[in-house]
All heavy atoms as an XYZ file, in Angstrom:
904
protein
N     -43.270     99.223     20.871
C     -42.099     98.892     21.675
C     -42.568     98.070     22.876
O     -43.481     98.461     23.578
C     -41.412    100.190     22.136
C     -40.170     99.967     22.970
S     -39.339    101.506     23.476
C     -38.433    101.915     22.003
N     -41.939     96.931     23.082
C     -42.309     96.081     24.211
C     -41.797     96.684     25.519
O     -40.942     97.575     25.518
C     -41.724     94.683     24.031
O     -40.324     94.692     24.263
N     -42.306     96.172     26.625
C     -41.841     96.644     27.931
C     -40.348     96.395     28.110
O     -39.646     97.231     28.671
C     -42.632     95.985     29.053
C     -44.026     96.551     29.180
O     -44.325     97.619     28.657
N     -44.887     95.823     29.851
N     -39.868     95.224     27.635
C     -38.437     94.935     27.747
C     -37.610     95.890     26.908
O     -36.547     96.337     27.330
C     -38.143     93.485     27.347
C     -38.551     92.497     28.411
O     -38.788     92.858     29.562
N     -38.657     91.245     28.025
N     -38.106     96.201     25.690
C     -37.398     97.157     24.838
C     -37.370     98.536     25.490
O     -36.354     99.228     25.457
C     -38.055     97.255     23.459
C     -37.839     96.019     22.609
O     -36.932     95.220     22.915
O     -38.596     95.849     21.628
N     -38.504     98.922     26.071
C     -38.576    100.227     26.735
C     -37.625    100.277     27.921
O     -36.909    101.264     28.107
C     -40.006    100.524     27.182
N     -37.583     99.213     28.709
C     -36.690     99.178     29.865
C     -35.234     99.211     29.417
O     -34.414     99.917     30.008
C     -36.984     97.927     30.703
C     -36.508     97.954     32.141
C     -37.131     99.115     32.918
C     -36.838     96.634     32.826
N     -34.919     98.491     28.356
C     -33.555     98.512     27.812
C     -33.199     99.898     27.297
O     -32.073    100.376     27.504
C     -33.413     97.480     26.686
O     -33.540     96.178     27.190
N     -34.151    100.553     26.639
C     -33.903    101.908     26.146
C     -33.695    102.884     27.297
O     -32.815    103.743     27.235
C     -35.061    102.382     25.265
O     -35.038    101.698     24.033
N     -34.497    102.753     28.347
C     -34.321    103.602     29.529
C     -32.952    103.382     30.154
O     -32.250    104.343     30.486
C     -35.406    103.325     30.570
C     -36.749    103.971     30.336
C     -37.794    103.361     31.257
C     -36.679    105.475     30.526
N     -32.563    102.124     30.312
C     -31.259    101.818     30.917
C     -30.132    102.409     30.083
O     -29.187    103.000     30.620
C     -31.083    100.311     31.083
N     -30.234    102.276     28.747
C     -29.209    102.848     27.880
C     -29.179    104.368     28.003
O     -28.108    104.964     28.122
C     -29.446    102.431     26.424
C     -28.406    102.966     25.478
C     -27.222    102.286     25.281
C     -28.603    104.159     24.801
C     -26.251    102.784     24.417
C     -27.648    104.667     23.939
C     -26.467    103.971     23.745
N     -30.353    104.963     27.972
C     -30.447    106.425     28.101
C     -29.822    106.880     29.414
O     -28.991    107.794     29.434
C     -31.907    106.863     28.026
C     -32.206    108.334     28.354
C     -31.514    109.272     27.380
C     -33.714    108.565     28.357
N     -30.201    106.259     30.515
C     -29.697    106.655     31.830
C     -28.197    106.435     31.940
O     -27.474    107.291     32.455
C     -30.422    105.890     32.936
C     -31.892    106.220     33.101
C     -32.666    105.507     33.993
C     -32.514    107.226     32.364
C     -34.020    105.790     34.168
C     -33.862    107.516     32.521
C     -34.606    106.798     33.432
O     -35.946    107.088     33.600
N     -27.713    105.298     31.471
C     -26.276    105.001     31.535
C     -25.483    105.965     30.670
O     -24.480    106.535     31.114
C     -26.022    103.561     31.090
C     -24.549    103.173     30.984
C     -23.926    103.087     32.365
C     -24.388    101.861     30.239
N     -25.936    106.162     29.445
C     -25.216    107.042     28.527
C     -25.201    108.468     29.062
O     -24.167    109.132     29.066
C     -25.849    106.982     27.128
O     -25.833    105.619     26.689
C     -25.086    107.853     26.145
N     -26.360    108.914     29.520
C     -26.441    110.248     30.122
C     -25.452    110.383     31.274
O     -24.692    111.345     31.342
C     -27.864    110.503     30.619
C     -27.969    111.658     31.578
C     -27.937    112.955     31.111
C     -28.065    111.445     32.945
C     -28.002    114.030     31.993
C     -28.144    112.499     33.828
C     -28.108    113.798     33.355
N     -25.443    109.417     32.162
C     -24.635    109.550     33.376
C     -23.140    109.480     33.095
O     -22.359    110.081     33.825
C     -25.030    108.495     34.417
O     -24.829    107.196     33.916
N     -22.732    108.813     32.034
C     -21.300    108.716     31.750
C     -20.841    109.677     30.654
O     -19.841    110.371     30.820
C     -20.912    107.285     31.364
C     -19.444    107.120     31.210
N     -18.836    107.114     29.981
C     -18.455    106.998     32.127
C     -17.527    106.998     30.147
N     -17.268    106.912     31.437
N     -21.570    109.728     29.552
C     -21.094    110.486     28.387
C     -21.169    111.994     28.567
O     -20.454    112.728     27.887
C     -21.856    110.067     27.138
N     -22.011    112.487     29.471
C     -22.131    113.933     29.637
C     -20.962    114.541     30.386
O     -20.656    115.713     30.200
C     -23.434    114.298     30.374
O     -23.501    113.545     31.585
C     -24.649    114.027     29.509
N     -20.333    113.751     31.270
C     -19.212    114.309     32.038
C     -17.995    113.390     32.111
O     -17.022    113.703     32.785
C     -19.654    114.732     33.445
C     -20.136    113.575     34.304
O     -20.025    112.409     33.879
O     -20.626    113.843     35.410
N     -18.045    112.244     31.451
C     -16.895    111.349     31.384
C     -16.661    110.497     32.616
O     -15.645    109.806     32.700
N     -17.581    110.525     33.568
C     -17.405    109.689     34.751
C     -18.746    109.130     35.199
O     -19.803    109.667     34.869
C     -16.765    110.481     35.893
O     -17.651    111.466     36.371
N     -18.684    108.043     35.941
C     -19.873    107.405     36.487
C     -19.540    106.996     37.913
O     -18.805    106.043     38.133
C     -20.268    106.185     35.649
C     -21.472    105.391     36.105
C     -22.728    106.248     36.106
C     -21.676    104.180     35.206
N     -20.053    107.763     38.857
C     -19.771    107.478     40.264
C     -20.624    106.319     40.756
O     -21.636    105.970     40.150
C     -20.049    108.722     41.122
O     -21.448    108.952     41.207
N     -20.234    105.736     41.865
C     -21.030    104.669     42.472
C     -22.417    105.187     42.850
O     -23.411    104.475     42.706
C     -20.320    104.094     43.699
C     -19.152    103.175     43.360
S     -19.612    101.807     42.248
C     -20.735    100.894     43.277
N     -22.482    106.430     43.318
C     -23.775    107.009     43.676
C     -24.684    107.112     42.454
O     -25.878    106.827     42.519
C     -23.602    108.390     44.320
C     -22.896    108.371     45.658
C     -21.364    108.405     45.533
O     -20.834    108.498     44.391
O     -20.698    108.308     46.575
N     -24.103    107.541     41.331
C     -24.882    107.643     40.095
C     -25.340    106.255     39.644
O     -26.491    106.083     39.227
C     -24.057    108.310     38.989
C     -23.882    109.796     39.169
C     -22.951    110.407     38.140
O     -21.898    109.798     37.829
O     -23.278    111.491     37.639
N     -24.456    105.271     39.748
C     -24.805    103.921     39.316
C     -25.924    103.348     40.185
O     -26.857    102.712     39.667
C     -23.566    103.018     39.364
C     -23.749    101.707     38.666
S     -24.119    101.943     36.908
C     -24.926    100.410     36.558
N     -25.850    103.564     41.486
C     -26.909    103.085     42.383
C     -28.241    103.763     42.047
O     -29.288    103.113     42.012
C     -26.543    103.350     43.844
C     -25.774    102.226     44.496
C     -25.714    102.401     46.002
N     -24.859    103.501     46.412
C     -23.544    103.431     46.541
N     -22.921    102.302     46.302
N     -22.850    104.465     46.926
N     -28.186    105.064     41.824
C     -29.400    105.804     41.493
C     -29.953    105.351     40.153
O     -31.168    105.161     39.997
C     -29.128    107.323     41.498
O     -28.608    107.688     42.772
C     -30.387    108.114     41.216
N     -29.087    105.142     39.182
C     -29.482    104.650     37.874
C     -30.216    103.315     38.020
O     -31.310    103.133     37.469
C     -28.233    104.488     37.012
C     -28.361    104.045     35.561
C     -27.131    104.492     34.802
C     -28.542    102.563     35.413
N     -29.644    102.384     38.766
C     -30.266    101.069     38.962
C     -31.616    101.205     39.666
O     -32.592    100.542     39.292
C     -29.331    100.158     39.744
N     -31.673    102.071     40.661
C     -32.922    102.309     41.394
C     -33.994    102.860     40.451
O     -35.160    102.449     40.517
C     -32.641    103.288     42.533
C     -33.849    103.801     43.263
C     -33.467    104.930     44.221
O     -32.590    104.720     45.082
O     -34.045    106.024     44.086
N     -33.622    103.783     39.588
C     -34.583    104.391     38.668
C     -35.059    103.385     37.621
O     -36.250    103.363     37.285
C     -34.002    105.641     37.997
C     -33.682    106.762     38.976
C     -34.891    107.158     39.798
C     -34.595    108.270     40.762
N     -35.739    108.575     41.629
N     -34.160    102.556     37.110
C     -34.573    101.524     36.161
C     -35.530    100.552     36.865
O     -36.579    100.199     36.329
C     -33.353    100.779     35.567
C     -33.793     99.564     34.765
C     -32.524    101.710     34.694
N     -35.190    100.148     38.072
C     -36.041     99.229     38.846
C     -37.419     99.841     39.090
O     -38.431     99.140     39.071
C     -35.369     98.894     40.181
C     -36.204     98.074     41.142
C     -36.185     96.617     40.829
C     -36.834     95.791     41.931
N     -37.971     95.038     41.458
N     -37.484    101.146     39.271
C     -38.755    101.824     39.483
C     -39.728    101.670     38.329
O     -40.944    101.723     38.515
N     -39.207    101.466     37.127
C     -40.057    101.273     35.947
C     -40.549     99.830     35.839
O     -41.456     99.541     35.059
C     -39.306    101.661     34.682
C     -39.122    103.135     34.558
C     -38.045    103.870     34.986
C     -40.028    104.083     33.992
N     -38.243    105.205     34.704
C     -39.442    105.362     34.098
C     -41.282    103.966     33.397
C     -40.067    106.512     33.636
C     -41.908    105.117     32.928
C     -41.301    106.369     33.052
N     -39.930     98.926     36.595
C     -40.321     97.505     36.577
C     -40.305     96.982     38.010
O     -39.480     96.151     38.377
C     -39.370     96.707     35.698
N     -41.203     97.492     38.848
C     -41.156     97.162     40.281
C     -41.309     95.682     40.600
O     -40.841     95.231     41.649
C     -42.303     97.980     40.879
C     -43.171     98.360     39.732
C     -42.314     98.371     38.514
N     -41.923     94.916     39.714
C     -42.104     93.491     39.964
C     -40.927     92.642     39.488
O     -40.881     91.439     39.746
C     -43.394     92.988     39.306
C     -44.638     93.629     39.917
O     -44.591     94.007     41.109
O     -45.638     93.762     39.191
N     -39.985     93.254     38.804
C     -38.827     92.523     38.285
C     -37.868     92.167     39.420
O     -37.720     92.919     40.390
C     -38.103     93.353     37.233
N     -37.249     91.031     39.291
C     -36.208     90.618     40.234
C     -34.972     91.496     40.019
O     -34.733     91.984     38.912
C     -35.833     89.149     39.997
C     -36.958     88.167     40.229
C     -37.338     88.039     41.689
O     -36.436     88.150     42.556
O     -38.531     87.840     41.972
N     -34.189     91.657     41.077
C     -32.961     92.452     40.944
C     -32.037     91.867     39.892
O     -31.361     92.609     39.174
C     -32.246     92.556     42.288
C     -32.900     93.480     43.310
C     -32.116     93.461     44.625
C     -33.022     94.896     42.790
N     -32.013     90.546     39.769
C     -31.155     89.919     38.762
C     -31.602     90.316     37.354
O     -30.756     90.506     36.466
C     -31.170     88.396     38.917
O     -32.476     87.882     38.726
N     -32.907     90.464     37.147
C     -33.411     90.900     35.840
C     -32.972     92.331     35.546
O     -32.583     92.647     34.415
C     -34.931     90.818     35.797
C     -35.488     89.409     35.856
C     -37.000     89.404     35.952
O     -37.650     89.564     34.895
O     -37.519     89.265     37.072
N     -33.054     93.189     36.555
C     -32.613     94.578     36.381
C     -31.117     94.606     36.090
O     -30.658     95.353     35.212
C     -32.961     95.425     37.622
C     -34.481     95.450     37.853
C     -32.399     96.840     37.497
C     -35.299     95.981     36.689
N     -30.368     93.772     36.778
C     -28.927     93.668     36.519
C     -28.641     93.272     35.090
O     -27.732     93.821     34.450
N     -29.428     92.337     34.554
C     -29.245     91.907     33.167
C     -29.567     93.035     32.191
O     -28.870     93.218     31.194
C     -30.107     90.689     32.865
C     -29.621     89.430     33.544
C     -30.566     88.257     33.335
O     -31.714     88.422     32.928
N     -30.075     87.065     33.625
N     -30.614     93.792     32.495
C     -30.980     94.930     31.639
C     -29.842     95.947     31.630
O     -29.450     96.456     30.569
C     -32.299     95.569     32.113
C     -32.542     96.912     31.431
C     -33.463     94.634     31.864
N     -29.291     96.239     32.796
C     -28.198     97.216     32.884
C     -26.947     96.676     32.199
O     -26.250     97.418     31.483
C     -27.950     97.632     34.340
C     -29.172     98.420     34.846
C     -26.666     98.454     34.472
C     -29.162     98.724     36.327
N     -26.656     95.393     32.369
C     -25.504     94.801     31.680
C     -25.668     94.902     30.168
O     -24.705     95.168     29.447
C     -25.312     93.347     32.096
C     -24.754     93.187     33.490
C     -24.680     91.726     33.928
O     -25.257     90.843     33.300
N     -23.973     91.493     35.015
N     -26.895     94.700     29.691
C     -27.167     94.850     28.258
C     -26.944     96.278     27.800
O     -26.401     96.515     26.718
N     -27.344     97.231     28.638
C     -27.135     98.645     28.301
C     -25.643     98.967     28.239
O     -25.206     99.710     27.363
C     -27.836     99.540     29.319
N     -24.874     98.395     29.168
C     -23.426     98.605     29.160
C     -22.824     98.034     27.874
O     -21.989     98.684     27.224
C     -22.760     97.984     30.410
C     -21.244     97.969     30.288
C     -23.183     98.735     31.670
N     -23.252     96.843     27.486
C     -22.740     96.227     26.259
C     -23.098     97.084     25.043
O     -22.246     97.320     24.173
C     -23.297     94.817     26.105
N     -24.343     97.566     24.994
C     -24.758     98.446     23.892
C     -23.926     99.725     23.884
O     -23.492    100.195     22.832
C     -26.240     98.813     24.004
C     -27.173     97.646     23.720
O     -26.699     96.600     23.221
O     -28.377     97.798     23.999
N     -23.719    100.288     25.059
C     -22.962    101.533     25.208
C     -21.547    101.368     24.661
O     -21.041    102.233     23.944
C     -22.931    101.920     26.688
C     -22.185    103.185     26.999
C     -22.781    104.424     26.825
C     -20.878    103.152     27.500
C     -22.108    105.593     27.129
C     -20.200    104.322     27.809
C     -20.818    105.538     27.621
O     -20.143    106.690     27.915
N     -20.924    100.253     24.982
C     -19.540    100.019     24.550
C     -19.432     99.843     23.039
O     -18.364    100.068     22.470
C     -18.974     98.786     25.255
C     -18.696     99.018     26.724
C     -18.139     97.773     27.385
C     -17.793     98.015     28.832
N     -17.269     96.796     29.479
N     -20.527     99.468     22.387
C     -20.494     99.254     20.948
C     -20.670    100.542     20.147
O     -20.446    100.551     18.940
C     -21.575     98.248     20.543
C     -21.276     96.849     21.032
C     -22.315     95.842     20.592
O     -23.202     96.145     19.795
N     -22.207     94.634     21.100
N     -21.054    101.613     20.817
C     -21.273    102.889     20.138
C     -19.998    103.729     20.258
O     -19.418    103.838     21.340
C     -22.479    103.644     20.761
C     -22.684    104.993     20.095
C     -23.743    102.793     20.674
N     -19.568    104.321     19.146
C     -18.406    105.214     19.184
C     -18.627    106.299     20.217
O     -19.742    106.832     20.342
C     -18.193    105.895     17.828
C     -17.468    105.024     16.823
O     -16.912    103.980     17.216
O     -17.470    105.389     15.635
N     -17.572    106.655     20.935
C     -17.677    107.649     22.006
C     -18.331    108.940     21.517
O     -19.156    109.528     22.219
C     -16.305    107.926     22.612
N     -17.991    109.376     20.328
C     -18.542    110.621     19.802
C     -20.008    110.546     19.414
O     -20.653    111.571     19.210
N     -20.533    109.338     19.317
C     -21.918    109.143     18.901
C     -22.843    108.751     20.044
O     -24.045    108.571     19.838
C     -21.996    108.055     17.824
C     -21.274    108.445     16.549
O     -21.187    109.665     16.262
O     -20.788    107.545     15.842
N     -22.303    108.604     21.238
C     -23.097    108.075     22.350
C     -24.262    108.975     22.750
O     -25.368    108.493     22.987
C     -22.190    107.788     23.543
C     -21.319    106.571     23.298
C     -20.370    106.297     24.415
N     -19.641    105.054     24.145
C     -18.476    104.763     24.670
N     -17.899    105.607     25.522
N     -17.889    103.622     24.378
N     -24.027    110.271     22.839
C     -25.133    111.161     23.217
C     -26.199    111.204     22.136
O     -27.396    111.276     22.438
C     -24.622    112.558     23.559
C     -23.858    112.653     24.880
C     -23.306    114.058     25.091
C     -24.736    112.248     26.057
N     -25.787    111.116     20.872
C     -26.766    111.052     19.784
C     -27.593    109.777     19.891
O     -28.812    109.792     19.666
C     -26.065    111.094     18.426
O     -25.462    112.346     18.228
N     -26.948    108.679     20.243
C     -27.667    107.418     20.428
C     -28.644    107.523     21.592
O     -29.770    107.003     21.525
C     -26.686    106.270     20.647
N     -28.236    108.200     22.654
C     -29.129    108.400     23.804
C     -30.312    109.267     23.410
O     -31.456    108.994     23.806
C     -28.369    109.027     24.975
N     -30.060    110.294     22.612
C     -31.157    111.154     22.148
C     -32.142    110.362     21.286
O     -33.349    110.564     21.364
C     -30.605    112.344     21.371
C     -29.934    113.382     22.250
C     -29.441    114.579     21.430
N     -28.663    115.464     22.256
C     -27.333    115.458     22.331
N     -26.620    114.627     21.591
N     -26.702    116.302     23.129
N     -31.616    109.464     20.471
C     -32.481    108.629     19.628
C     -33.343    107.713     20.489
O     -34.538    107.534     20.216
C     -31.636    107.812     18.648
N     -32.763    107.143     21.536
C     -33.554    106.296     22.441
C     -34.616    107.130     23.145
O     -35.747    106.682     23.316
C     -32.663    105.623     23.482
C     -31.598    104.714     22.935
C     -32.098    103.311     22.626
N     -31.037    102.508     22.082
C     -30.482    101.474     22.676
N     -30.892    101.091     23.870
N     -29.528    100.799     22.089
N     -34.252    108.332     23.543
C     -35.225    109.214     24.203
C     -36.371    109.550     23.257
O     -37.538    109.557     23.660
C     -34.537    110.485     24.693
N     -36.053    109.808     21.987
C     -37.095    110.117     21.006
C     -38.024    108.925     20.812
O     -39.247    109.084     20.721
C     -36.462    110.521     19.676
N     -37.458    107.742     20.786
C     -38.266    106.537     20.660
C     -39.190    106.374     21.860
O     -40.381    106.080     21.707
C     -37.343    105.320     20.521
O     -38.094    104.138     20.461
N     -38.660    106.573     23.052
C     -39.472    106.494     24.264
C     -40.568    107.552     24.252
O     -41.719    107.277     24.602
C     -38.594    106.658     25.508
C     -37.665    105.490     25.823
C     -36.587    105.928     26.804
C     -38.444    104.305     26.362
N     -40.218    108.759     23.834
C     -41.181    109.864     23.830
C     -42.322    109.622     22.853
O     -43.421    110.128     23.054
C     -40.477    111.174     23.494
N     -42.063    108.814     21.832
C     -43.080    108.591     20.813
C     -44.298    107.839     21.344
O     -45.378    107.935     20.770
C     -42.488    107.860     19.611
O     -42.186    106.512     19.941
N     -44.128    107.099     22.441
C     -45.281    106.391     22.998
C     -45.551    106.721     24.465
O     -46.580    106.321     25.006
C     -45.136    104.872     22.819
C     -44.082    104.249     23.685
C     -44.386    103.812     24.960
C     -42.790    104.101     23.224
C     -43.419    103.238     25.761
C     -41.812    103.522     24.016
C     -42.130    103.089     25.290
N     -44.655    107.454     25.097
C     -44.837    107.800     26.511
C     -45.788    108.986     26.647
O     -45.749    109.912     25.837
C     -43.486    108.141     27.136
N     -46.603    108.949     27.681
C     -47.470    110.092     27.938
C     -46.679    111.178     28.664
O     -45.507    110.989     29.006
C     -48.726    109.674     28.714
C     -48.433    109.098     30.098
O     -47.318    109.283     30.636
O     -49.349    108.457     30.645
N     -47.323    112.302     28.893
C     -46.641    113.443     29.508
C     -46.083    113.094     30.885
O     -44.978    113.516     31.227
C     -47.588    114.634     29.605
N     -46.811    112.310     31.663
C     -46.343    111.930     33.000
C     -45.089    111.062     32.915
O     -44.145    111.248     33.695
C     -47.445    111.205     33.765
N     -45.051    110.139     31.976
C     -43.874    109.279     31.819
C     -42.668    110.089     31.339
O     -41.549    109.884     31.809
C     -44.173    108.140     30.851
N     -42.904    111.020     30.414
C     -41.798    111.874     29.944
C     -41.260    112.725     31.087
O     -40.048    112.873     31.252
C     -42.254    112.730     28.763
C     -42.518    111.900     27.510
C     -42.741    112.758     26.266
N     -43.797    113.738     26.390
C     -45.072    113.538     26.097
N     -45.469    112.360     25.649
N     -45.960    114.504     26.228
N     -42.151    113.260     31.927
C     -41.704    114.049     33.087
C     -40.931    113.173     34.064
O     -39.940    113.626     34.663
C     -42.908    114.689     33.784
N     -41.347    111.938     34.211
C     -40.648    111.010     35.112
C     -39.247    110.700     34.594
O     -38.297    110.617     35.371
C     -41.469    109.733     35.251
C     -40.871    108.723     36.198
C     -41.804    107.549     36.372
N     -41.150    106.470     37.090
C     -41.658    105.273     37.218
N     -42.839    104.988     36.697
N     -40.991    104.343     37.870
N     -39.099    110.538     33.287
C     -37.772    110.292     32.706
C     -36.854    111.474     33.003
O     -35.708    111.294     33.422
C     -37.880    110.031     31.186
C     -38.580    108.684     30.934
C     -36.497    110.066     30.527
C     -38.997    108.465     29.481
N     -37.352    112.679     32.810
C     -36.551    113.878     33.100
C     -36.192    113.921     34.590
O     -35.040    114.196     34.946
C     -37.288    115.164     32.663
C     -36.580    116.406     33.174
C     -37.417    115.210     31.142
N     -37.156    113.642     35.452
C     -36.895    113.641     36.899
C     -35.856    112.578     37.255
O     -34.980    112.817     38.103
C     -38.188    113.412     37.673
N     -35.921    111.416     36.603
C     -34.927    110.370     36.848
C     -33.535    110.859     36.456
O     -32.561    110.657     37.194
C     -35.260    109.107     36.048
C     -36.409    108.301     36.625
O     -36.921    108.643     37.718
O     -36.804    107.316     35.961
N     -33.431    111.508     35.297
C     -32.128    112.027     34.858
C     -31.601    113.074     35.837
O     -30.402    113.097     36.142
C     -32.230    112.605     33.446
C     -32.488    111.599     32.329
C     -32.673    112.320     31.006
C     -31.365    110.581     32.237
N     -32.485    113.921     36.323
C     -32.057    114.925     37.301
C     -31.553    114.257     38.577
O     -30.537    114.673     39.140
C     -33.187    115.900     37.584
C     -33.449    116.822     36.403
C     -34.661    117.724     36.552
O     -35.603    117.383     37.299
O     -34.658    118.787     35.895
N     -32.232    113.215     39.035
C     -31.800    112.494     40.240
C     -30.447    111.818     40.019
O     -29.582    111.843     40.906
C     -32.852    111.463     40.648
N     -30.258    111.233     38.844
C     -28.969    110.601     38.534
C     -27.868    111.654     38.503
O     -26.779    111.452     39.055
C     -29.053    109.827     37.198
C     -30.002    108.624     37.353
C     -27.667    109.377     36.739
C     -30.427    107.992     36.028
N     -28.141    112.792     37.874
C     -27.148    113.868     37.792
C     -26.769    114.383     39.173
O     -25.599    114.694     39.430
C     -27.675    115.008     36.930
N     -27.742    114.484     40.059
C     -27.506    115.031     41.401
C     -26.908    114.012     42.368
O     -26.428    114.388     43.443
C     -28.823    115.554     41.975
C     -29.363    116.749     41.214
C     -30.803    117.089     41.554
O     -31.453    116.346     42.330
O     -31.298    118.105     41.020
N     -26.901    112.743     41.996
C     -26.486    111.675     42.919
C     -25.064    111.834     43.438
O     -24.782    111.497     44.585
C     -26.646    110.316     42.249
N     -24.173    112.362     42.611
C     -22.784    112.516     43.040
C     -22.509    113.878     43.668
O     -21.378    114.221     43.971
C     -21.817    112.257     41.886
C     -21.961    113.255     40.740
O     -22.841    114.143     40.802
O     -21.180    113.143     39.778
N     -23.561    114.663     43.847
C     -23.410    115.952     44.502
C     -23.063    117.101     43.582
O     -22.930    118.235     44.035
N     -22.923    116.816     42.292
C     -22.566    117.878     41.346
C     -23.212    117.616     40.000
O     -23.037    116.546     39.412
C     -21.046    117.926     41.157
C     -20.591    118.988     40.194
C     -19.080    119.001     40.003
O     -18.367    118.451     40.842
O     -18.653    119.565     38.996
N     -23.980    118.583     39.513
C     -24.572    118.492     38.191
C     -23.641    119.233     37.233
O     -23.444    120.439     37.360
C     -25.995    119.102     38.170
C     -26.582    119.043     36.768
C     -26.899    118.390     39.173
N     -23.066    118.488     36.306
C     -22.115    119.097     35.370
C     -22.867    119.906     34.312
O     -24.075    119.746     34.110
C     -21.280    118.007     34.682
O     -22.066    117.301     33.731
N     -22.123    120.748     33.629
C     -22.708    121.526     32.541
C     -23.261    120.629     31.447
O     -24.328    120.896     30.887
N     -22.546    119.540     31.144
C     -23.016    118.595     30.134
C     -24.309    117.912     30.544
O     -25.201    117.704     29.716
N     -24.415    117.570     31.817
C     -25.649    116.956     32.318
C     -26.812    117.934     32.217
O     -27.900    117.583     31.753
C     -25.468    116.500     33.769
C     -24.549    115.295     33.918
C     -24.178    114.981     35.344
O     -24.097    115.913     36.182
O     -23.940    113.787     35.636
N     -26.585    119.169     32.637
C     -27.641    120.182     32.596
C     -28.090    120.435     31.163
O     -29.282    120.515     30.868
C     -27.144    121.478     33.253
C     -28.081    122.660     33.195
C     -29.487    122.503     33.746
N     -29.625    121.711     34.934
C     -30.698    120.950     35.218
N     -31.734    120.902     34.411
N     -30.752    120.248     36.317
N     -27.143    120.546     30.239
C     -27.467    120.782     28.834
C     -28.310    119.643     28.274
O     -29.319    119.879     27.605
C     -26.177    120.953     28.002
O     -25.481    122.108     28.481
C     -26.478    121.109     26.524
N     -27.911    118.407     28.557
C     -28.651    117.252     28.053
C     -30.069    117.240     28.607
O     -31.025    117.016     27.860
C     -27.926    115.950     28.418
C     -28.520    114.736     27.755
C     -28.053    114.303     26.532
C     -29.553    114.031     28.358
C     -28.606    113.187     25.911
C     -30.113    112.914     27.755
C     -29.634    112.492     26.526
N     -30.215    117.478     29.894
C     -31.547    117.501     30.513
C     -32.404    118.590     29.881
O     -33.569    118.359     29.541
C     -31.444    117.682     32.041
C     -30.875    116.416     32.682
C     -32.804    118.027     32.644
C     -30.486    116.575     34.146
N     -31.840    119.770     29.700
C     -32.602    120.875     29.106
C     -33.019    120.556     27.670
O     -34.149    120.851     27.268
C     -31.796    122.174     29.153
C     -31.659    122.729     30.568
O     -32.383    122.278     31.476
O     -30.771    123.585     30.773
N     -32.118    119.932     26.904
C     -32.449    119.542     25.534
C     -33.585    118.501     25.536
O     -34.489    118.565     24.713
C     -31.221    118.954     24.831
C     -30.165    119.971     24.484
C     -28.899    119.317     23.939
O     -28.830    118.074     23.821
O     -27.958    120.061     23.626
N     -33.497    117.554     26.456
C     -34.511    116.507     26.520
C     -35.868    117.093     26.932
O     -36.901    116.712     26.359
C     -34.080    115.417     27.506
C     -34.865    114.121     27.402
C     -34.595    113.429     26.072
C     -34.523    113.207     28.545
N     -35.862    118.018     27.880
C     -37.116    118.678     28.270
C     -37.759    119.350     27.056
O     -38.970    119.234     26.848
C     -36.862    119.742     29.339
C     -36.720    119.215     30.724
C     -36.517    120.391     31.674
C     -36.278    119.951     33.080
N     -36.026    121.107     33.978
N     -36.957    120.038     26.261
C     -37.471    120.718     25.068
C     -37.990    119.699     24.058
O     -39.066    119.893     23.469
C     -36.388    121.587     24.443
N     -37.276    118.617     23.863
C     -37.686    117.567     22.943
C     -39.001    116.944     23.407
O     -39.905    116.720     22.602
C     -36.605    116.489     22.860
C     -36.942    115.308     21.989
C     -35.866    114.235     22.022
O     -34.786    114.451     22.552
N     -36.167    113.089     21.463
N     -39.134    116.682     24.690
C     -40.329    116.054     25.222
C     -41.529    116.993     25.225
O     -42.664    116.540     25.238
C     -40.087    115.556     26.654
C     -39.320    114.243     26.731
C     -38.885    113.575     25.605
C     -39.062    113.698     27.974
C     -38.201    112.369     25.711
C     -38.385    112.493     28.084
C     -37.954    111.823     26.951
N     -41.295    118.288     25.192
C     -42.391    119.267     25.197
C     -43.043    119.382     23.814
O     -44.145    119.908     23.691
C     -41.884    120.630     25.652
N     -42.381    118.914     22.794
C     -42.904    119.033     21.419
C     -44.043    118.077     21.157
O     -44.177    117.041     21.678
C     -41.793    118.788     20.400
C     -40.706    119.816     20.503
C     -39.546    119.539     19.572
O     -39.501    118.538     18.872
N     -38.588    120.427     19.562
């Protein structure tokens, strides 16, 4: 998986997680999501990060609503297949930060994070 593919997968995972788990995406969550994606590509221009996120939004819209979390899980599995333990822990920490950004971690967000932690521990 190339760096661009990995960044696109992360953006999709973060976007899908932040919206599909509770049905809303606050401005705080979106800002945190963008910050976390940028953290994986610190040398990238903001416009490049914007394009990656726009691509994730386009991908997200093409997936049936009922299949979005499954698609996010598939992207997470792909990322986990080459990420080391530190990178997997960072992905989980990023999801926790996105979930907490709006001041409330929903049950769906918590469940997804817990499932991902278990998946990444394997």
